[in-house]
C-alpha positions in Angstrom: 185.6 127.1 116.3 187.1 125.2 113.5 185.0 124.0 110.6 186.3 122.1 107.7 186.1 123.2 104.1 183.5 120.5 103.5 181.2 121.8 106.3 181.6 125.3 105.0 180.7 124.1 101.5 177.7 122.4 102.9 176.5 125.4 104.8 176.9 127.5 101.7 174.8 125.0 99.7 172.1 125.0 102.4 172.0 128.8 102.5 171.8 128.9 98.6 168.8 126.6 98.7 167.2 128.7 101.4 167.8 131.9 99.4 166.4 130.3 96.3 163.2 129.3 98.1 162.9 132.7 99.5 163.3 134.4 96.2 160.7 132.1 94.6 158.3 133.0 97.4 159.0 136.7 96.9 158.3 136.4 93.1 155.0 134.6 93.6 153.8 137.1 96.3 154.9 140.0 94.1 153.0 138.7 91.0 150.0 137.4 92.9 147.9 140.4 92.0 148.8 140.3 88.4 148.0 136.6 88.2 144.6 137.2 89.8 143.8 140.1 87.4 144.7 138.0 84.4 142.6 135.1 85.7 139.7 137.5 86.2 140.2 139.1 82.7 140.2 135.6 81.1 136.9 134.7 82.9 135.3 138.0 81.9 136.3 137.4 78.3 134.8 134.0 78.5 131.6 135.3 79.8 131.5 137.9 76.9 132.2 135.3 74.3 129.3 133.2 75.7 127.1 136.2 75.5 128.2 137.0 72.1 127.3 133.5 71.0 123.9 133.8 72.6 123.4 137.0 70.6 124.3 135.3 67.4 127.9 136.4 66.8 129.0 132.7 66.7 130.1 132.9 63.1 132.9 135.5 63.7 136.1 135.0 65.5 134.9 135.3 69.1 138.4 134.3 70.4 139.6 137.8 69.9 137.1 140.5 71.0 137.3 143.8 69.1 135.3 146.3 71.1 135.5 149.1 68.4 133.1 146.9 66.2 130.2 147.7 68.7 
């Protein structure tokens, strides 16, 4: 089996692309739970801000919620 240097270089490039895609998929799967938790926290904070506005705390900085004020 004789393969030229160009063929070997092409094979290496293909394997590098495949490895890159596999690493990308691995990172996405590994951080999927964290991303989900961050999205849920953001949604919960939005609901709390809306409730604070309904309670009349609209004049304060409602973007950052400080729980020790309650």
